[in-house]
C-alpha positions in Angstrom: -42.7 -10.3 -21.2 -45.0 -12.9 -19.7 -44.4 -16.4 -21.2 -47.9 -17.8 -21.0 -49.5 -18.2 -24.4 -52.8 -16.4 -25.1 -55.8 -17.4 -27.2 -57.1 -15.6 -30.2 -58.0 -11.9 -29.9 -55.7 -11.6 -26.9 -52.2 -10.1 -26.5 -49.9 -9.2 -23.7 -49.4 -5.4 -23.1 -46.6 -5.2 -20.6 -47.9 -7.4 -17.7 -51.5 -6.8 -18.7 -53.8 -8.7 -21.1 -55.8 -6.9 -23.7 -58.4 -7.8 -26.3 -57.6 -7.0 -30.0 -60.1 -6.8 -32.8 -59.0 -5.9 -36.4 -60.8 -3.2 -38.2 -61.8 -4.2 -41.8 -59.8 -2.3 -44.4 -63.0 -0.7 -45.8 -63.7 0.9 -42.4 -60.2 2.0 -41.4 -60.6 5.6 -42.7 -63.9 6.1 -40.8 -62.7 4.5 -37.6 -59.2 6.1 -37.7 -57.3 3.0 -36.7 -56.5 -0.6 -37.9 -57.3 -2.3 -34.6 -59.6 -1.8 -31.6 -58.1 -2.7 -28.3 -59.3 -2.9 -24.7 -57.2 -3.8 -21.6 -58.8 -6.4 -19.3 -58.7 -6.2 -15.5 -57.2 -9.7 -15.2 -53.7 -11.1 -15.8 -54.9 -14.7 -15.8 -55.1 -16.2 -19.3 -58.0 -18.5 -18.4 -60.0 -15.6 -16.9 -59.1 -13.5 -19.9 -60.7 -16.1 -22.1 -64.0 -15.7 -20.3 -63.8 -11.9 -20.1 -62.9 -11.5 -23.8 -66.3 -12.7 -25.1 -68.3 -9.7 -24.1 -65.5 -7.3 -25.0 -65.2 -8.8 -28.5 -68.9 -8.5 -29.0 -68.8 -4.9 -27.9 -65.9 -4.0 -30.1 -67.3 -5.8 -33.1 -70.7 -4.2 -32.5 -69.0 -0.8 -32.6 -67.9 -1.6 -36.1 -70.7 -3.6 -37.7 -73.4 -1.5 -36.0 -71.7 1.8 -36.6 -74.3 3.2 -38.8 -77.2 1.8 -36.8 -75.6 3.3 -33.6 -75.4 6.7 -35.2 -79.1 6.5 -36.3 -80.2 5.3 -32.8 -78.1 8.0 -31.1 -79.6 10.8 -33.2 -83.1 9.5 -32.6 -82.5 9.3 -28.9 -81.0 12.8 -28.7 -84.0 14.2 -30.7 -86.4 12.4 -28.4 -84.6 13.8 -25.3 -84.9 17.3 -26.7 -88.6 16.8 -27.3 -88.9 15.5 -23.7 -87.2 18.7 -22.4 -89.7 20.8 -24.3 -92.6 18.7 -23.1 -91.4 18.9 -19.4 -91.1 22.7 -19.8 -94.6 23.0 -21.3 -93.2 24.3 -24.6 -94.3 21.4 -26.8 -97.4 22.0 -28.9 -98.8 22.8 -32.3 -98.3 26.3 -33.8 -101.3 28.6 -33.6 -103.8 27.9 -36.3 -102.9 24.2 -36.6 -104.8 21.3 -35.2 -108.5 20.8 -34.5 -110.3 22.9 -31.9 -110.1 21.3 -28.5 -107.3 18.9 -29.6 -104.5 18.1 -27.3 -101.8 20.0 -29.2 -98.9 18.5 -27.2 -100.1 15.0 -28.1 -100.6 16.0 -31.7 -97.1 17.5 -31.9 -95.6 14.3 -30.4 -97.6 12.2 -32.9 -96.2 14.2 -35.8 -92.6 13.7 -34.6 -93.1 10.0 -34.1 -94.6 9.6 -37.6 -91.6 11.5 -39.0 -89.1 9.2 -37.3 -91.0 6.1 -38.5 -90.8 7.3 -42.1 -87.1 8.0 -41.8 -85.9 5.1 -39.7 -88.7 2.5 -39.3 -91.2 1.4 -36.7 -88.6 0.2 -34.1 -86.9 3.5 -34.1 -90.2 5.3 -33.8 -91.2 3.1 -30.8 -87.9 4.0 -29.1 -88.4 7.7 -29.9 -91.9 7.7 -28.3 -90.8 5.9 -25.2 -87.8 8.3 -24.6 -89.8 11.4 -25.4 -92.5 10.3 -22.9 -89.9 9.6 -20.2 -90.6 5.9 -20.1 -87.2 4.7 -21.4 -83.8 6.3 -21.4 -80.9 4.2 -22.9 -78.2 3.6 -20.3 -75.5 5.6 -22.1 -77.7 8.2 -23.7 -76.8 11.0 -21.4 -73.1 10.1 -20.7 -71.6 12.6 -23.2 -73.8 15.4 -21.6 -72.3 14.5 -18.2 -68.8 14.6 -19.6 -69.5 18.0 -21.3 -70.7 19.4 -18.0 -67.9 17.8 -15.9 -65.0 18.8 -18.2 -62.5 18.4 -15.4 -63.0 14.6 -15.2 -59.8 12.8 -16.1 -59.6 10.6 -19.3 -59.0 7.6 -17.0 -62.1 8.2 -14.9 -64.2 8.7 -18.0 -63.0 5.4 -19.3 -63.8 3.8 -15.9 -67.4 5.0 -16.2 -67.7 3.8 -19.9 -66.2 0.4 -19.0 -68.6 0.0 -16.0 -71.6 1.0 -18.2 -70.4 -1.4 -20.9 -70.4 -4.3 -18.4 -73.8 -3.4 -17.2 -75.2 -3.2 -20.8 -73.5 -6.6 -21.6 -75.2 -8.1 -18.6 -78.5 -6.6 -19.5 -78.1 -8.2 -23.0 -77.4 -11.6 -21.5 -80.2 -11.5 -19.0 -82.7 -9.8 -21.3 -83.1 -6.9 -19.0 -84.0 -3.6 -20.8 -80.9 -1.5 -21.3 -82.5 1.6 -19.8 -81.9 3.8 -16.8 -85.5 3.3 -15.6 -85.1 -0.6 -15.6 -82.1 -0.5 -13.2 -83.8 -0.6 -9.8 -82.0 -1.5 -6.6 -83.2 -5.1 -6.9 -81.9 -5.3 -10.5 -78.6 -3.7 -9.4 -78.3 -6.4 -6.7 -78.7 -9.2 -9.2 -76.1 -7.6 -11.5 -73.6 -7.3 -8.6 -74.2 -10.9 -7.6 -73.9 -12.4 -11.1 -71.2 -10.0 -12.4 -68.9 -9.8 -9.4 -69.7 -12.2 -6.5 -70.4 -15.4 -8.3 -67.2 -15.2 -10.6 -65.1 -14.2 -7.5 -64.0 -10.8 -9.0 -61.6 -9.0 -6.7 -63.4 -6.6 -4.3 -61.4 -3.6 -5.3 -62.2 -4.2 -9.0 -65.9 -4.6 -8.3 -66.0 -1.5 -6.1 -64.3 0.6 -8.8 -67.1 -0.3 -11.2 -69.8 0.4 -8.6 -68.3 3.7 -7.7 -68.3 4.7 -11.4 -72.0 3.7 -11.8 -72.9 5.5 -8.5 -71.2 8.7 -9.8 -73.2 8.5 -13.1 -76.5 8.0 -11.4 -75.8 10.8 -9.0 -75.5 13.1 -12.0 -78.7 11.7 -13.5 -80.5 12.5 -10.3 -79.4 16.1 -10.6 -79.9 16.7 -14.3 -82.4 14.0 -15.5 -84.6 13.8 -12.5 -83.8 10.1 -11.8 -85.3 9.5 -8.4 -83.5 6.3 -7.3 -79.7 5.7 -7.2 -79.7 1.9 -7.1 -75.9 1.8 -6.5 -76.0 3.5 -3.1 -74.6 1.3 -0.2 -73.9 -1.5 -2.7 -70.1 -1.6 -2.2 -68.6 -5.1 -1.5 -66.7 -5.8 1.7 -63.4 -7.5 1.5 -63.3 -10.8 3.4 -62.2 -10.4 7.0 -59.0 -12.1 8.0 -59.6 -14.7 10.8 -56.0 -15.4 11.3 -52.6 -13.8 10.6 -51.9 -14.0 6.9 -50.2 -12.0 4.2 -51.7 -8.6 3.5 -52.6 -7.3 0.1 -52.4 -3.6 1.2 -50.1 -1.1 -0.4 -47.2 -0.1 1.8 -44.0 2.0 2.0 -40.6 0.6 1.0 -38.5 -0.7 3.9 -35.1 0.9 4.4 -33.5 -2.3 3.1 -35.6 -2.0 -0.1 -34.7 1.6 -0.4 -31.0 0.7 -0.4 -31.5 -2.1 -2.8 -33.4 0.1 -5.3 -31.2 3.2 -5.1 -28.0 1.2 -5.5 -29.4 -1.4 -8.0 -31.5 0.6 -10.5 -29.4 0.6 -13.7 -31.0 3.6 -15.4 -30.0 7.1 -14.3 -33.4 8.7 -15.0 -35.3 6.2 -12.9 -32.8 6.5 -10.0 -33.2 10.3 -10.0 -37.0 10.1 -10.2 -36.9 7.8 -7.2 -34.6 10.1 -5.2 -36.8 13.2 -5.9 -40.0 11.4 -4.9 -38.4 9.8 -1.8 -37.1 13.2 -0.5 -40.1 15.3 -1.4 -43.2 13.1 -1.3 -44.1 14.1 -4.8 -46.2 11.7 -6.9 -44.7 10.2 -10.0 -46.6 12.5 -12.4 -45.8 15.5 -10.3 -42.1 14.8 -10.6 -42.5 14.4 -14.4 -44.3 17.7 -14.6 -41.6 19.8 -12.9 -40.1 22.5 -15.0 -36.9 24.3 -14.5 -38.7 27.4 -13.1 -40.5 25.2 -10.6 -37.3 24.1 -9.0 -35.8 27.6 -8.4 -35.0 29.4 -5.2 -34.7 26.2 -3.1 -38.3 25.2 -3.6 -40.3 22.7 -5.6 -43.6 24.0 -7.1 -46.4 21.6 -8.1 -48.6 23.5 -10.6 -50.6 20.6 -12.0 -52.1 18.2 -9.5 -55.0 15.6 -8.9 -56.7 17.8 -6.4 -56.6 21.5 -5.2 -54.7 20.4 -2.1 -52.0 19.0 -4.5 -51.1 22.5 -5.8 -48.3 23.5 -3.5 -44.8 25.0 -3.0 -42.5 23.1 -0.7 -38.8 23.5 0.3 -36.4 21.3 -1.8 -34.4 18.8 0.2 -30.7 19.7 0.3 -29.8 16.2 -1.0 -31.6 17.0 -4.3 -29.5 20.0 -5.1 -27.0 18.2 -7.3 -29.8 16.6 -9.4 -31.7 19.9 -9.8 -28.5 21.8 -10.7 -27.4 19.2 -13.3 -30.8 18.9 -14.9 -31.4 22.7 -15.0 -28.1 23.7 -16.5 -28.4 25.4 -19.9 -32.2 25.1 -20.0 -34.9 27.7 -20.4 -37.2 28.3 -17.4 -40.2 26.6 -19.1 -38.2 23.5 -20.1 -39.0 20.3 -18.2 -36.5 19.2 -15.5 -36.8 15.7 -16.9 -36.7 16.7 -20.6 -35.9 13.1 -21.7 -39.6 12.1 -21.6 -41.8 12.1 -24.7 -45.1 13.9 -24.7 -48.0 11.4 -25.0 -50.5 11.9 -27.9 -53.4 14.2 -27.2 -56.4 12.3 -25.7 -54.2 9.6 -24.2 -54.7 8.8 -20.5 -51.0 8.1 -20.3 -49.0 11.1 -19.2 -45.3 12.0 -19.5 -44.5 9.8 -16.5 -45.7 6.5 -18.1 -42.3 5.4 -19.4 -40.7 5.9 -16.0 -43.5 3.9 -14.3 -42.9 1.0 -16.7 -39.1 1.1 -16.5 -39.1 1.4 -12.7 -41.4 -1.6 -12.4 -39.1 -3.7 -14.5 -36.1 -2.7 -12.4 -38.0 -3.3 -9.1 -38.9 -6.8 -10.2 -35.4 -7.5 -11.4 -34.0 -6.5 -8.0 -36.6 -8.8 -6.2 -38.4 -5.9 -4.5 -42.0 -7.3 -4.8 -44.6 -8.5 -2.4 -48.0 -10.2 -3.0 -50.3 -11.9 -0.6 -51.0 -14.7 -3.1 -50.3 -15.7 -6.7 -53.8 -14.4 -7.5 -52.9 -10.9 -6.4 -52.6 -8.8 -9.6 -50.6 -5.8 -8.2 -47.6 -5.8 -5.9 -47.9 -4.2 -2.5 -45.0 -2.0 -3.4 -44.8 0.3 -6.5 -43.4 3.7 -7.4 -46.0 5.3 -5.0 -44.2 3.5 -2.2 -41.5 6.3 -2.3 -44.2 8.8 -1.4 -45.5 6.4 1.4 -41.9 6.0 2.6 -41.5 9.8 2.8 -44.6 10.1 5.0 -43.6 7.2 7.2 -40.1 8.8 7.8 -41.7 12.2 8.5 -44.0 10.5 11.1 -41.1 8.6 12.6 -39.3 12.0 13.0 -42.2 13.3 15.1 -42.1 10.0 17.1 -38.4 10.6 17.8 -39.2 14.1 19.1 -38.4 16.2 16.0 -39.3 19.9 16.4 -40.7 22.5 14.0 -43.5 20.7 12.3 -46.7 18.8 13.0 -48.8 16.0 11.4 -50.8 18.7 9.5 -47.5 20.0 8.1 -46.8 16.6 6.6 -50.2 16.6 4.9 -49.5 20.1 3.5 -46.1 18.9 2.2 -47.5 15.9 0.3 -50.6 17.7 -0.9 -53.2 15.8 1.2 -56.4 17.4 2.2 -56.3 18.4 5.9 -60.0 18.8 6.5 -61.4 15.3 6.8 -58.0 13.9 5.6 -55.9 11.0 6.8 -52.2 10.5 7.3 -50.5 7.1 7.3 -54.0 5.6 7.6 -55.0 7.7 10.6 -57.6 10.4 10.4 -56.3 13.9 11.1 -58.0 15.5 14.1 -59.4 19.1 14.1 -60.1 19.0 10.4 -62.1 22.2 10.2 -59.8 24.1 12.6 -56.5 23.1 11.0 -57.7 22.6 7.4 -59.8 25.8 7.1 -59.0 28.3 9.8 -55.3 27.6 10.4 -54.4 27.6 6.7 -51.3 26.0 5.1 -48.1 25.4 7.1 -45.3 27.9 6.8 -42.3 27.3 4.6 -40.1 27.0 7.8 -42.3 24.3 9.2 -42.3 22.5 5.8 -38.5 22.8 5.6 -38.2 21.2 9.1 -40.5 18.3 7.9 -38.7 17.8 4.6 -35.2 17.8 6.2 -36.3 15.4 8.9 -36.5 12.7 6.1 -33.1 11.2 5.4 -32.1 8.3 3.1 -30.8 5.2 5.0 -27.1 4.8 5.2 -25.6 3.2 2.1 -28.5 4.3 -0.2 
């Protein structure tokens, strides 16, 4: 647990800092929880003090303005439906109503606006008219429509888009910029990027994550809402170029010495076994956690739930994993998890079964001194659990460099579930993407067996 003391409304959550706002007792039943929490991107207490202001305002606004938000949302949704009818030429007065020669579309709109004003007041009516006429669309108004259409988006990525839009809305509030889609031109987006990311010195990776999320939302708006300009195109920030040799902040594989240190020094059996499976298969952390007994039969490992279509695969199991698989399969039904000693996360959580392993492994890795950062300001280490997967790829590549037979670089991509067409391996673009990724198909089990068995743990591990 970090030792630095935090200010009000802040608490440590592992090695991260999060904002906490208490829910008034009278609203707990409606909100469904006693506290609202949001994790910040920084681990620096001073920076957290600055970041928390907008977050607290947003969280409190979701409480104190709950009813107003519901009213505004319903008004906006009603206006968007009216706009759809208007665009389709279906908005007008019923036959027999209205004066002869009267613009029935305008008359129908006027009736709707008057009705909104009577129910919710003049401000709501003004918003309704502007949305219905296509003059204003609140920034987040269409977000749930996008999520409904793109049902396959992960909970984590949905949260990324919401967080990025929240920062944009907070900036609009501070700068008195209209919080509408139409107001965000390329010039306004440039101001936002400069004031939100460049001036405060936000890490390039963090800034680009937000910009990518905004770009994705605007891309969908262009397709479904007719938004003509995507102001976030070509707006990514470039990392400062190194002018001299200095420590790198790039993720990397473990070294062989680190592999020995970890596999000999990790005190918990589950984390040791997770590490061995990933190191000798190239499976991601969550893929190991998702293995069931039936997925580990017949000398193979089957990944049936993956981040991408390329990740769905069957690969030969490394001979050195036989004892772990036999022990953990004994007496279990085929549908039982190989690593049964992991709790299911609550429905709707973006944490999966592997989260406890990730946290325990990180604690052990740090305790054993396996850590690397380019500077004290770097939030994440260059090595993490994913470094087992990187180590597997590196060792498979080294096998080819030493003259190993029976597999190719494209085989390695198939084994680890990377896309071959337009894909990369160990930072190098794979050639013949269309030929090898589309026409040649996946590598044979024999080729994948040669690839897997070319990877061996270092002596003493």
